[in-house]
N, C-alpha and C positions, 0 to 999 in steps of 0.2 A: 586692327586687332592679327597679328600676325600669325605664320601657319603652325609653326611652334607653339604657339600658346595654343589652339584649336585642335593639337595632334596631345598635348597632354594632359588636357580637358576630357577627352572621346580616350586617352588610354585612363585616364580616371574611372571615369564616369561608366564604362562598360570592364563584365566579368564575362567572361569567359565559361563556356557550359560543365569545368572540371571533368572528376572524373565521374564514371557511371554509380546511379542512385548505391548498385549492389556489391557497390566496393567496397563502397561508402559505410556499410552495412557492416561489409565481413573486414573494416580496420577497427571499426566502434567494438565489434566483439571481441577481435584480438586485445582491443585494450585493455576490456571489459576483463578479461578471464587470466589475465597474465597477472594483474595486479593483485599481490600480496594483503592487500587490504579491503579488496571486494572477496576476495576468495576465504578472510577470516569471517568478513559480514554473513554471510552466506551459509557459514559453518557454524554461529553461531545461531542466526535464525534456524537454524536444522535441529541442532542439540535444543534451543531451548522450549521450540513446540513439544519436542518428543520427553523433554522435559518434567515441561510442566501439565504434557497429557497424564505421566504414570502418578505426578503427583495429584492429579486428579482424579483417578480412575482409583486410587488409596482414599481420599478424603471422602468421595462419593462410597465410597464401600461402608464409609464408619458410619456415614451419616445413614445409608443403608439398614446397619444393625441397628443404629438409632431407635430405626423407624420402626421395627419390629415392636421394642418397647414400648418407642408413645406415640400417643395417639397422632398430637399435631404436626407431628415430622409424617405420620404415613397419611396424612391432610396433606400436606404439603410435593410431598409428589404425586398422590392424585391429580392432584392442579394439575402437574405435569403430564398427565395422561399415562402416571406410571413407566415414561419412558425419560429417568432422571442419566444411563452415560450418552445418549449418545452423541449430547455438545465434549464428550471429554476430550477425543481428537482436537478439538480447536479451541482448549481451552487456552492455549500461546499466543493467540494469534494478535490480541489487544500491546504484544510487546514485539511480536512477528513484522507489524505495521511499523514500529517505533523504528528497528530496525534497515528495511528496508527502504523505507520514507526515508529515512536521514540518508541511506544510501543511493538514491537518488538523486539528494542533495548536495553527496562529495562529488556525483558525476559532472555534473556542470560546473560547480564552486570552485573544482582544484583545477580546472582550465582556467578558471581568472587567476587564480588567488597563485600559484605554479610558471607563469604566462604558457603554458603548451595552447589558450586559444592562438595567441596569434600565428603559431606555426600551421595548427590544424584548419586555421579560416583562413591560409595564405597555399592549402592544397589541399582547399574546397571551400571555393570563394566563395558561391553559395550558401551562407552560413545557415540557412535551415537545416540541405539537405543533414550536415553530421549531428545538430538539434533530434530531425526526425528519427534517425539511424539509434540516437540515444535512446529516446524514446520506447523505441521498438525492442530495444536488446533487456531495458530493465521492467519493460512490462511483461516481455514475453517472460526473461528469466523470476520475474516476482511469483507470476503465477503459477511457473512450471516448481517451484519449491515449494513454495507451498503445498501446493495441492500433495504433491509428494509426502513433502514430510508430515500433511498432516492423513498420507494413509501408511506413511510406518508409525505415524505416535497412535493410529486405531490400533496398530498389529502392538505395539508395547504395552499398550491401555487390553487389550484382550486377556493374559493372565491373570491378572492382577484383579477385575471383574468378574473373573471367573469364582475366585475363589470366595468372593461373597456371592455366589447366586444370580449378580446379574447382566445380563442381556446387551453385548452391543453389538449389533448387526449392522459390518463394514457397505452391506451391499443395497442397506434397503432404500427405500426413497429418499428417503430424510437426511441419510448421510450423506448419501451422493450428491445431494441439491448444497446441505453445509459445507461440505468443500469443494464444489465449485464456485460458490457464491461466496464464501469468503477469500479463496486460492482469487475471484477477481476484484476482491477489496480493497486484497491488500496492495494486487496489480495497479487500480488508481488512485495509494494513498505513496505507491515509489513515484507516480508522475507527477499523485502535484509535487512532493517532494524537490523534485528535479525540473519543475517549471519554480520551486520556489527559489531554487538554488541559481538560477540562471537569474531570476530580476532581481537576488538578494548580490551575487553574485560575493559571500561571504560565505562561508562554512556554519561558522558557532552562530550567527544572524537567520541562516536558513535552519537548521534544526530548532536552535531556540523558534523559529513562526511556525516551523512544523510542533511540536511539543503545544504551544500556546493554543495552537488550531484544536487538535488532537484530545488532547489533555485537563486545558487548562481552559479555555472556552465552555465546556460542558459542564465543567463545575464551574465556575463563578457565574452560570447564565442561570443554573439547580438554584445557587445562593441570592442572586436577586432577585427581590419580591418586584411583583407585576407582571400580572399577564401576556405582554409583550414580549417578553424572557423566558417565558413558560414557552409559548407558542413560537419562535422563534430559535428553541433547545432544538426542537425538531428538528431544524432545515441545518444542521450542523453536520458535516459532512460523516463524525463520528458516533454519529446516533443514527445513521442509516442502513448498518447494519443486521441491526434487531428485527427491525419489521420485513426484511430477506431473507432472514433467516428464522422466522415463528412460525409455528406450525398452522396458528390460527392467529387472525388480526388480531391485536395485542392494542386495546380500548386507548386515545390519546398517544398514539401517532400515526406516520402516515401507514398510505397502501403501499402494497409492493412495488405495484407501478411509480406513484410518487416519490418514496425510497429510491427506486434506480432513477429516474431523471435527475432528481437531486444533486445525486453522487456522480451521476454524468456530466454536470454543469458544473459543478465543484473542481473536474476534472478539467473537462473545456475552458473555462472562463480564465484560469489562472496559465494552464498551456500555450489558448491563442494571446496572451499579454505577453509571454516572457515571447516571442514567437517575435511580435510587433518590437521588443525591446532590443533583442537581440541583432535586428535589421538595423536600426536607428542609433542603436549608443556604439560608440567609439569601443573597439579591442583591450 
């Protein structure tokens, strides 16, 4: 074998150190905040959460007025400990997870559909660096946006619930717990979405996979008869949020620590698979 052939092989197999990780992280953050589609999705998330909180505040107030005249409605309120307004600021979480999860998908899938991945990995030969940088950016952004939107949603809901003589204390331990846990949950969904975008490498396919996992699968598992599906439904990622935010343990659901571990596994496994495939597959 000639020296030229050996040199070519060594050049092809060797990967330089590339830029430092903090520079890659800064680059990914610049790309994230300068894309118009990203800003639209972030703004839409905030608007949806605030809008649904206001609508939920009005609906809860109407229900409370009915409870004053209906013993059955009053019993339903008593079953919740009398505090029916505490979940109002997080009433739009289901839609927030869909939007920010889709954003996570688009962050990676668009790299491959537009051909930007070639430029990215040419500038940063170690492929895991930009992937991890994107993951940090999307998870931190999802957490902060959800937390801020939840707090603003609470502020918007306060005058509405006051009209119905309902109490909403945004500084209570349960309100803070709901804000933090839901923010972590949405950040986890965004990470799962980004992993799906990396695995599928197609925006539509990744988003449909996300919708199927979080919206279709729970309904399908509920409709299919059998104890297996009843038990398996508890371990779907979308069903881990309720045990973690409940005031008391709800029967036939996971414990708080079990739900947290299950959600963590749903993040770690797809992300690890995405990292392996990203290193092994061609751009």
